[in-house]
C-alpha positions in Angstrom: 0.2 -0.1 0.0 1.2 3.4 -0.7 1.9 6.1 1.8 -0.7 8.6 1.5 -1.5 11.6 3.7 -5.1 11.0 4.8 -5.3 14.3 6.3 -5.5 16.1 3.3 -9.3 16.6 2.3 -10.9 18.6 -1.0 -14.1 19.0 -0.1 -16.1 21.4 -2.3 -19.4 23.2 -1.0 -22.3 22.8 -3.3 -23.1 26.1 -5.5 -27.0 25.5 -5.7 -29.8 24.8 -3.7 -28.9 21.9 -1.1 -31.6 18.8 -0.8 -29.8 17.0 1.8 -26.5 17.5 3.8 -24.8 15.7 6.9 -23.0 17.3 9.7 -20.2 15.5 11.7 -22.3 12.3 11.0 -20.7 9.0 12.6 -21.7 5.6 12.3 -20.7 2.8 15.1 -21.2 -0.9 14.4 -19.9 -2.0 18.2 -16.6 -0.3 19.0 -15.9 -0.3 15.0 -16.2 3.4 13.6 -17.3 2.9 10.2 -18.0 6.6 9.3 -15.7 9.3 10.7 -17.3 12.7 11.0 -18.7 13.3 7.6 -19.8 16.4 6.2 -21.5 16.5 2.9 -24.2 18.7 0.7 -25.8 17.1 -2.1 -27.3 19.8 -4.7 -30.5 19.3 -5.6 -31.7 17.7 -9.0 -28.3 16.4 -9.7 -26.6 13.0 -9.6 -23.8 12.3 -6.9 -21.8 9.3 -7.1 -20.3 7.5 -3.8 -17.0 5.7 -5.1 -14.3 4.1 -2.8 -12.8 0.5 -2.4 -14.9 -2.2 -0.8 -15.1 -1.3 2.9 -14.6 2.4 3.1 -17.9 3.1 4.4 -19.7 4.3 1.0 -22.6 1.8 1.5 -22.9 2.5 5.1 -23.4 6.2 4.8 -25.6 6.0 2.2 -27.9 3.4 4.3 -27.7 6.4 7.1 -29.0 9.0 4.9 -32.6 7.3 5.3 -31.6 5.8 8.5 -31.5 1.9 7.1 -28.5 1.4 9.9 -31.6 1.4 12.6 -32.4 -1.9 11.9 -28.8 -3.4 12.7 -28.6 -4.7 16.6 -25.0 -2.9 16.8 -25.2 0.0 15.0 -25.2 3.8 16.1 -25.3 7.0 14.5 -24.4 10.7 15.7 -24.8 13.6 14.0 -27.0 15.5 12.0 -28.9 14.3 8.6 -30.4 17.9 7.6 -33.4 17.6 4.9 -35.4 20.6 4.8 -34.3 22.2 8.0 -35.0 18.8 9.8 -32.5 16.7 11.7 -33.9 13.5 10.5 -31.2 11.9 12.7 -33.1 13.0 15.6 -35.0 10.1 18.0 -38.7 12.1 17.6 -38.5 11.7 13.7 -41.1 9.3 12.0 -38.8 7.1 10.1 -41.7 5.8 7.9 -43.0 9.0 7.2 -39.3 10.0 6.3 -38.9 7.3 4.1 -41.3 8.1 1.7 -39.1 11.6 1.0 -36.0 9.8 0.8 -36.3 6.6 -1.1 -33.9 4.0 -1.8 -33.3 1.3 -4.5 -31.2 -1.8 -3.4 -28.2 -3.6 -5.0 -30.0 -6.4 -6.0 -33.5 -6.2 -7.6 -36.0 -7.2 -4.9 -39.3 -7.0 -6.1 -42.7 -8.1 -4.3 -43.8 -11.8 -5.1 -46.7 -9.7 -6.5 -47.9 -8.5 -9.9 -45.9 -5.9 -11.3 -49.4 -3.3 -10.8 -49.3 -4.5 -6.7 -45.7 -3.8 -6.6 -46.2 -0.1 -7.3 -49.5 0.3 -5.8 -49.1 -1.8 -2.5 -47.5 1.1 -0.3 -49.8 3.7 -1.9 -52.7 1.3 -0.5 -51.0 0.9 2.6 -50.8 4.5 3.0 -54.9 4.9 2.5 -54.7 5.5 -1.6 -57.7 3.7 -2.5 -58.8 5.8 -5.9 -58.4 3.1 -8.5 -58.1 5.8 -11.2 -55.4 7.3 -9.2 -53.4 4.4 -8.6 -53.8 3.4 -12.1 -52.3 6.9 -13.0 -49.7 6.4 -10.8 -48.7 3.3 -11.9 -48.4 4.2 -15.4 -46.6 7.7 -14.7 -43.7 5.5 -12.4 -43.3 3.0 -15.1 -43.1 5.5 -17.6 -40.2 7.4 -15.2 -38.5 4.2 -14.9 -38.4 3.5 -18.9 -40.2 0.4 -18.2 -44.0 1.2 -19.2 -43.9 0.2 -22.8 -42.4 -3.2 -22.0 -45.0 -4.0 -19.1 -48.2 -1.9 -20.0 -50.2 -4.9 -21.2 -48.9 -7.7 -18.4 -49.5 -5.5 -15.7 -51.1 -8.3 -13.8 -48.4 -10.9 -14.0 -46.1 -11.4 -11.5 -43.0 -9.1 -11.3 -40.9 -12.3 -10.5 -41.3 -13.1 -14.3 -39.3 -10.0 -15.6 -35.8 -10.0 -16.4 -33.1 -8.8 -13.9 -32.8 -5.2 -15.5 -36.6 -4.8 -15.8 -37.1 -6.2 -12.0 -34.7 -3.4 -11.1 -36.3 -0.7 -13.2 -39.9 -1.9 -11.4 -38.2 -1.1 -8.1 -37.0 2.4 -9.1 -40.5 3.0 -10.3 -41.8 1.5 -6.8 -39.8 4.0 -5.3 -40.8 7.0 -7.0 -44.2 6.0 -6.9 -44.1 7.7 -3.4 -43.1 10.7 -5.2 -39.8 11.2 -2.9 -37.7 14.2 -3.2 -34.4 12.0 -2.9 -33.6 8.8 -4.5 -30.9 6.7 -2.9 -29.3 3.9 -5.0 -26.8 1.2 -3.5 -25.3 -0.1 -6.6 -27.9 -0.6 -8.6 -26.6 -2.1 -11.5 -24.1 -4.3 -9.9 -26.0 -7.5 -10.9 -27.2 -6.6 -14.4 -25.5 -7.0 -17.9 -24.2 -4.2 -19.8 -27.1 -3.3 -21.8 -29.6 -3.3 -18.6 -27.0 -1.5 -16.9 -27.2 1.1 -19.8 -31.0 1.4 -19.4 -30.7 2.1 -15.7 -28.2 4.6 -16.2 -30.2 6.4 -18.8 -33.4 6.2 -16.1 -31.3 8.0 -13.7 -30.5 10.5 -15.9 -33.6 11.4 -16.8 -35.1 11.2 -13.3 -32.4 13.6 -11.8 -35.0 16.3 -13.7 -37.5 15.6 -10.7 -35.4 14.0 -8.0 -32.0 14.5 -6.2 -30.0 11.3 -6.7 -27.4 9.8 -4.4 -25.8 6.5 -5.9 -23.1 4.1 -4.7 -21.1 2.4 -7.7 -17.9 0.3 -7.6 -17.8 1.1 -11.5 -15.7 4.1 -12.3 -17.1 4.5 -15.9 -20.8 4.5 -14.6 -19.6 7.5 -12.0 -17.9 9.4 -14.8 -20.8 8.7 -17.2 -24.1 9.5 -15.1 -22.8 11.9 -11.9 -22.5 15.5 -11.5 -20.2 15.2 -8.4 -18.4 12.3 -6.8 -17.3 11.8 -3.7 -14.0 9.7 -2.8 -14.6 7.5 0.3 -11.8 6.1 2.2 -11.5 4.4 5.7 -14.9 6.1 6.7 -13.5 9.5 5.9 -14.2 11.5 2.6 -11.4 12.3 0.9 -12.2 14.3 -1.9 -15.7 15.7 -3.2 -16.0 17.8 -6.3 -17.3 17.7 -9.8 -17.2 14.6 -11.8 -15.0 15.9 -14.5 -12.3 17.2 -12.0 -12.2 13.9 -10.0 -11.8 12.1 -13.0 -9.3 14.1 -14.8 -7.9 16.6 -12.3 -8.3 15.8 -8.7 -6.3 17.5 -6.0 -5.7 14.5 -4.2 -2.9 11.9 -5.1 -4.9 9.2 -3.3 -7.8 10.1 -5.6 -6.0 10.1 -8.8 -4.7 6.8 -7.9 -8.0 5.0 -7.2 -9.8 6.4 -10.4 -6.8 5.6 -12.5 -6.7 2.0 -11.0 -3.2 2.5 -9.3 -4.4 2.7 -5.8 -2.9 0.2 -3.7 
């Protein structure tokens, strides 16, 4: 392993409207400090990629943004996660309601073992929406936003499990956007997909940023370079560099970042 000065940092402030930011965010698993006081801002209607080697904390950080670490017995999270001037990490927050505003799509497609239609409407019905016309409109709009409508519109009552892996992942994106969140978190959403399906998911995300703020964890450097506006490089639970994506990939200020994105890290 090369010797780096891990005290070096280059973390820019966002020039536009901030959709979400963290202040001195720490995540612990027992005595292990997985995230070490991260301060980051996420600009509205932009795609931010979180990159770094396995085990660097990027997925842990992403999951903390809508309290997904809450269900882990050994996990504790300190610091602030600020959304619309509210600290969503506070103990009095209705986590269920917050997750309607900050949605999540996981690494592997996880559609419900229900019909395509019911995958979209299930949570909406749980929240009291019963109007069939309204539900049908949301199903169509969500599937169109996820670039899936034309492929499934004649088979909405067939099982979601019959879809291909790429289609299932886009259905999971549609399910998330059906709740009309402001922010969409994605944890390596294309890692289990073939290149064609990956390309379709990437095109979908680029279109979705017109309506949503997107934060994505990816191991794929080309993917980060293709679709993101900003990139944060994580290492050992810290953010080493955070800047506009073209700068990260062509003229980073920190040597460790340059070595990582060019494949010479280690």
